[in-house]
C-alpha atoms as a printed R data frame, in Angstrom:
    type eleno elety resid chain resno       x       y       z
1   ATOM     1    CA   MET     A     1 124.446 102.808  96.665
2   ATOM     2    CA   ARG     A     2 123.589 100.566  93.703
3   ATOM     3    CA   TRP     A     3 120.664 101.178  91.522
4   ATOM     4    CA   ALA     A     4 119.037  97.893  92.937
5   ATOM     5    CA   THR     A     5 119.558  98.571  96.383
6   ATOM     6    CA   ALA     A     6 118.408 101.828  95.903
7   ATOM     7    CA   VAL     A     7 114.879 100.443  94.301
8   ATOM     8    CA   ARG     A     8 114.735  98.014  97.493
9   ATOM     9    CA   THR     A     9 114.947 100.431  99.364
10  ATOM    10    CA   ALA     A    10 111.598 102.295  98.275
11  ATOM    11    CA   GLU     A    11 110.051  98.910  98.309
12  ATOM    12    CA   GLN     A    12 111.050  98.668 101.684
13  ATOM    13    CA   VAL     A    13 109.561 101.859 102.667
14  ATOM    14    CA   ALA     A    14 106.256 100.940 101.641
15  ATOM    15    CA   GLU     A    15 106.135  97.504 103.224
16  ATOM    16    CA   ARG     A    16 107.031  99.176 106.195
17  ATOM    17    CA   CYS     A    17 104.333 101.907 106.041
18  ATOM    18    CA   ALA     A    18 101.854  98.920 105.583
19  ATOM    19    CA   HIS     A    19 103.118  97.122 108.926
20  ATOM    20    CA   VAL     A    20 103.075 100.341 111.181
21  ATOM    21    CA   ALA     A    21  99.673 101.433 109.738
22  ATOM    22    CA   ALA     A    22  98.667  97.838 110.709
23  ATOM    23    CA   GLN     A    23  99.476  98.265 114.263
24  ATOM    24    CA   PRO     A    24  96.500  99.779 116.727
25  ATOM    25    CA   PRO     A    25  96.115 103.428 117.084
26  ATOM    26    CA   GLY     A    26  96.858 102.901 120.983
27  ATOM    27    CA   ILE     A    27 100.382 101.690 119.685
28  ATOM    28    CA   VAL     A    28 101.503 103.756 117.358
29  ATOM    29    CA   ARG     A    29  99.750 107.393 117.435
30  ATOM    30    CA   LEU     A    30 100.943 109.017 114.121
31  ATOM    31    CA   ARG     A    31  99.308 107.875 111.291
32  ATOM    32    CA   VAL     A    32 100.409 107.472 107.875
33  ATOM    33    CA   SER     A    33  98.635 107.138 104.998
34  ATOM    34    CA   GLU     A    34 100.503 108.153 101.934
35  ATOM    35    CA   ALA     A    35 104.425 107.899 100.787
36  ATOM    36    CA   TRP     A    36 105.626 109.921  97.887
37  ATOM    37    CA   LEU     A    37 108.709 108.900  96.236
38  ATOM    38    CA   TRP     A    38 111.154 112.025  95.647
39  ATOM    39    CA   GLY     A    39 114.947 112.062  94.711
40  ATOM    40    CA   PRO     A    40 117.226 110.788  92.025
41  ATOM    41    CA   LEU     A    41 115.692 107.289  91.922
42  ATOM    42    CA   LEU     A    42 112.924 109.502  89.630
43  ATOM    43    CA   GLY     A    43 115.184 110.106  87.364
44  ATOM    44    CA   PRO     A    44 117.027 108.356  84.732
45  ATOM    45    CA   GLY     A    45 118.180 104.775  85.594
46  ATOM    46    CA   ALA     A    46 121.878 105.086  86.967
47  ATOM    47    CA   ASP     A    47 124.637 102.195  87.854
48  ATOM    48    CA   GLU     A    48 124.616 104.195  91.388
49  ATOM    49    CA   VAL     A    49 122.283 106.705  93.283
50  ATOM    50    CA   PRO     A    50 123.750 108.916  96.309
51  ATOM    51    CA   ASP     A    51 124.255 107.235  99.601
52  ATOM    52    CA   VAL     A    52 122.896 110.256 101.151
53  ATOM    53    CA   GLY     A    53 119.451 111.737  99.807
54  ATOM    54    CA   GLY     A    54 119.360 109.593  96.906
55  ATOM    55    CA   VAL     A    55 116.058 107.750  97.926
56  ATOM    56    CA   GLY     A    56 114.098 110.499  99.408
57  ATOM    57    CA   ALA     A    57 110.202 109.495 100.716
58  ATOM    58    CA   ALA     A    58 107.102 112.089 101.953
59  ATOM    59    CA   LEU     A    59 104.954 110.068 104.578
60  ATOM    60    CA   VAL     A    60 101.651 112.142 104.926
61  ATOM    61    CA   CYS     A    61 100.497 111.947 107.856
62  ATOM    62    CA   ASP     A    62  97.909 112.992 110.619
63  ATOM    63    CA   ALA     A    63  99.902 115.377 112.370
64  ATOM    64    CA   ALA     A    64  98.568 118.970 112.525
65  ATOM    65    CA   ALA     A    65 100.498 121.574 109.918
66  ATOM    66    CA   GLU     A    66 101.831 123.631 112.374
67  ATOM    67    CA   ASP     A    67 103.389 120.113 113.922
68  ATOM    68    CA   CYS     A    68 104.969 119.315 110.826
69  ATOM    69    CA   ALA     A    69 106.922 122.343 109.434
70  ATOM    70    CA   TRP     A    70 109.709 121.513 106.858
71  ATOM    71    CA   GLY     A    71 112.898 119.435 108.536
72  ATOM    72    CA   THR     A    72 110.723 118.754 111.761
73  ATOM    73    CA   ALA     A    73 109.225 115.651 113.558
74  ATOM    74    CA   PRO     A    74 105.500 115.740 114.073
75  ATOM    75    CA   PRO     A    75 104.547 114.130 117.314
76  ATOM    76    CA   GLY     A    76 104.814 110.614 117.594
77  ATOM    77    CA   ALA     A    77 107.514 110.356 114.982
78  ATOM    78    CA   GLY     A    78 110.168 108.946 116.590
79  ATOM    79    CA   GLN     A    79 107.659 106.112 117.758
80  ATOM    80    CA   TRP     A    80 106.387 105.388 113.967
81  ATOM    81    CA   LEU     A    81 110.079 105.566 113.115
82  ATOM    82    CA   ALA     A    82 111.020 102.627 115.746
83  ATOM    83    CA   ALA     A    83 108.091 100.873 114.520
84  ATOM    84    CA   SER     A    84 109.443 100.703 111.133
85  ATOM    85    CA   GLY     A    85 112.442 100.145 111.412
86  ATOM    86    CA   LEU     A    86 113.472 102.903 108.405
87  ATOM    87    CA   ALA     A    87 115.437 105.052 110.472
88  ATOM    88    CA   ARG     A    88 118.186 102.335 109.935
89  ATOM    89    CA   ARG     A    89 117.555 102.467 106.332
90  ATOM    90    CA   PRO     A    90 119.721 104.619 103.748
91  ATOM    91    CA   VAL     A    91 116.528 106.602 103.023
92  ATOM    92    CA   ARG     A    92 115.530 110.604 104.215
93  ATOM    93    CA   LEU     A    93 112.326 110.782 105.236
94  ATOM    94    CA   VAL     A    94 110.645 113.704 105.548
95  ATOM    95    CA   PHE     A    95 106.930 113.960 107.225
96  ATOM    96    CA   ARG     A    96 104.232 116.101 105.662
97  ATOM    97    CA   PRO     A    97 100.929 117.154 106.853
98  ATOM    98    CA   ALA     A    98  97.565 115.814 105.306
99  ATOM    99    CA   GLY     A    99  95.463 118.405 103.268
100 ATOM   100    CA   GLN     A   100  98.810 120.101 102.173
101 ATOM   101    CA   PRO     A   101 100.584 119.950  99.358
102 ATOM   102    CA   VAL     A   102 103.322 117.262  99.313
103 ATOM   103    CA   TRP     A   103 105.724 119.078  96.875
104 ATOM   104    CA   ASN     A   104 107.878 121.684  97.879
105 ATOM   105    CA   HIS     A   105 111.283 123.388  96.855
106 ATOM   106    CA   ALA     A   106 112.738 119.611  97.923
107 ATOM   107    CA   VAL     A   107 110.130 117.282  97.348
108 ATOM   108    CA   VAL     A   108 110.401 118.178  93.903
109 ATOM   109    CA   ARG     A   109 107.601 116.510  91.669
110 ATOM   110    CA   PRO     A   110 107.392 113.421  93.776
111 ATOM   111    CA   VAL     A   111 104.979 110.619  92.659
112 ATOM   112    CA   ARG     A   112 102.833 108.397  95.129
113 ATOM   113    CA   PHE     A   113 104.063 104.753  95.599
114 ATOM   114    CA   TRP     A   114 102.233 103.952  98.556
115 ATOM   115    CA   SER     A   115  98.648 104.769 100.205
116 ATOM   116    CA   VAL     A   116  96.851 102.819 103.692
117 ATOM   117    CA   ASP     A   117  94.033 102.783 101.122
118 ATOM   118    CA   ASP     A   118  95.671 101.330  98.039
119 ATOM   119    CA   GLY     A   119  98.963  99.636  99.151
120 ATOM   120    CA   PRO     A   120 101.920  99.668  97.159
121 ATOM   121    CA   ASP     A   121 101.519 100.834  93.640
122 ATOM   122    CA   GLU     A   122 103.238  98.548  91.856
123 ATOM   123    CA   ALA     A   123 103.058  99.776  88.258
124 ATOM   124    CA   VAL     A   124 105.069 102.979  90.223
125 ATOM   125    CA   LEU     A   125 107.572 100.382  91.692
126 ATOM   126    CA   ALA     A   126 107.963  98.768  88.192
127 ATOM   127    CA   ALA     A   127 108.548 101.956  86.581
128 ATOM   128    CA   VAL     A   128 111.285 103.136  89.126
129 ATOM   129    CA   ARG     A   129 112.910  99.860  88.788
130 ATOM   130    CA   ALA     A   130 113.340 100.148  85.051
131 ATOM   131    CA   GLY     A   131 114.558 103.720  85.575
132 ATOM   132    CA   GLN     A   132 111.730 104.953  83.926
133 ATOM   133    CA   GLY     A   133 110.073 107.162  86.741
134 ATOM   134    CA   GLU     A   134 110.308 110.758  85.001
135 ATOM   135    CA   ALA     A   135 107.652 109.739  82.617
136 ATOM   136    CA   LEU     A   136 105.140 109.376  85.766
137 ATOM   137    CA   ARG     A   137 106.295 112.764  87.550
138 ATOM   138    CA   PRO     A   138 103.811 115.755  87.384
139 ATOM   139    CA   PRO     A   139 104.764 118.814  85.573
140 ATOM   140    CA   PRO     A   140 106.588 121.500  87.675
141 ATOM   141    CA   PRO     A   141 104.824 124.089  89.569
142 ATOM   142    CA   ALA     A   142 104.656 127.497  88.231
143 ATOM   143    CA   PRO     A   143 107.145 130.236  89.731
144 ATOM   144    CA   GLY     A   144 104.163 131.800  91.231
145 ATOM   145    CA   GLU     A   145 102.969 128.513  92.994
146 ATOM   146    CA   LEU     A   146 106.463 127.566  94.283
147 ATOM   147    CA   ALA     A   147 106.899 131.134  96.006
148 ATOM   148    CA   GLN     A   148 103.258 130.779  97.533
149 ATOM   149    CA   ARG     A   149 104.298 127.381  98.798
150 ATOM   150    CA   LEU     A   150 107.581 128.577  99.934
151 ATOM   151    CA   GLU     A   151 106.090 131.470 101.910
152 ATOM   152    CA   ARG     A   152 103.528 129.139 103.514
153 ATOM   153    CA   GLU     A   153 106.266 126.687 104.876
154 ATOM   154    CA   LEU     A   154 108.325 129.369 106.064
155 ATOM   155    CA   ALA     A   155 105.128 130.763 107.827
156 ATOM   156    CA   ALA     A   156 105.125 127.602 109.595
157 ATOM   157    CA   SER     A   157 109.029 126.723 110.236
158 ATOM   158    CA   LEU     A   158 109.125 130.159 112.138
159 ATOM   159    CA   ALA     A   159 106.453 129.120 114.058
160 ATOM   160    CA   ALA     A   160 108.709 125.829 115.065
161 ATOM   161    CA   VAL     A   161 111.720 127.684 115.487
162 ATOM   162    CA   ARG     A   162 109.864 130.022 118.194
163 ATOM   163    CA   ARG     A   163 108.018 127.127 119.598
164 ATOM   164    CA   THR     A   164 110.591 124.971 120.016
165 ATOM   165    CA   SER     A   165 112.861 127.838 120.810
166 ATOM   166    CA   ALA     A   166 110.503 128.894 124.086
167 ATOM   167    CA   ASP     A   167 109.976 124.970 124.878
168 ATOM   168    CA   HIS     A   168 114.184 124.697 125.252
169 ATOM   169    CA   ASP     A   169 114.508 127.439 127.362
170 ATOM   170    CA   ALA     A   170 111.528 127.140 129.568
171 ATOM   171    CA   HIS     A   171 112.721 123.194 130.196
172 ATOM   172    CA   ARG     A   172 116.574 123.866 130.429
173 ATOM   173    CA   TRP     A   173 116.900 122.643 133.731
174 ATOM   174    CA   SER     A   174 113.462 120.408 134.004
175 ATOM   175    CA   PRO     A   175 114.053 116.379 133.894
176 ATOM   176    CA   GLY     A   176 114.186 114.906 130.702
177 ATOM   177    CA   SER     A   177 116.922 114.763 127.820
178 ATOM   178    CA   PRO     A   178 118.193 118.342 127.131
179 ATOM   179    CA   VAL     A   179 119.441 116.848 124.123
180 ATOM   180    CA   ALA     A   180 116.257 116.149 122.814
181 ATOM   181    CA   ARG     A   181 115.284 119.501 123.211
182 ATOM   182    CA   ALA     A   182 118.219 120.860 121.586
183 ATOM   183    CA   ASP     A   183 117.775 118.591 118.734
184 ATOM   184    CA   ALA     A   184 114.081 119.653 118.197
185 ATOM   185    CA   LEU     A   185 115.314 123.263 117.859
186 ATOM   186    CA   ALA     A   186 118.635 122.473 115.831
187 ATOM   187    CA   ASP     A   187 115.776 120.870 113.258
188 ATOM   188    CA   ALA     A   188 113.613 123.788 112.970
189 ATOM   189    CA   VAL     A   189 116.188 126.486 112.609
190 ATOM   190    CA   ARG     A   190 118.393 124.142 109.940
191 ATOM   191    CA   GLY     A   191 114.570 123.772 108.112
192 ATOM   192    CA   HIS     A   192 114.230 127.251 108.458
193 ATOM   193    CA   LEU     A   193 117.474 128.558 106.908
194 ATOM   194    CA   GLU     A   194 117.124 125.714 104.183
195 ATOM   195    CA   LEU     A   195 113.774 127.295 103.461
196 ATOM   196    CA   LEU     A   196 114.982 131.179 103.378
197 ATOM   197    CA   ASP     A   197 118.109 130.154 101.197
198 ATOM   198    CA   ALA     A   198 115.338 128.456  98.130
199 ATOM   199    CA   ARG     A   199 113.711 131.383  98.598
200 ATOM   200    CA   ALA     A   200 116.150 133.484  97.523
201 ATOM   201    CA   GLY     A   201 117.131 131.110  95.138
202 ATOM   202    CA   ALA     A   202 113.619 131.105  93.905
203 ATOM   203    CA   VAL     A   203 113.891 135.227  93.808
204 ATOM   204    CA   GLY     A   204 117.256 135.134  92.176
205 ATOM   205    CA   GLY     A   205 116.356 132.712  89.641
């Protein structure tokens, strides 16, 4: 997509986060408190960014850490996505638990561009629009920090695989959509495999 389109997509993430945050908790259960930008849009300006993964947004939410394993969606995420309309936008959204680091092997040196308390960070969005987002990014973690982060994420991810596998087996013939349970299991497995690959790469590197 064009650079201007990607920037506008990031702006829309901030707008939609604010829109959903204004809804009462009784209507939208999952609460998102921050949005952090990651991916190519933080790099030097370019004519285009990839359609897939070109705009990444990490959404900090009030879900428990064990419900927010990498690659999975916490309870209430579907409702949040429906209310925001962002599932139809060209952005990769990942949910991150409050109180835990936002960054990991994939969310590399992210920059916060919206919060429920302060709204959109216009200075960040202006820098990104100008192709100067790199200057706002924090320094990379030390190798030991990344290794520790990966181990913690792997533990949460393995627990998610076991939980969704057990749920899939226990409710295989129950009423409801088997596709939804299979998708949840597939997401948990895919996230776990990605983390294993990242750990192998970190050790090998």
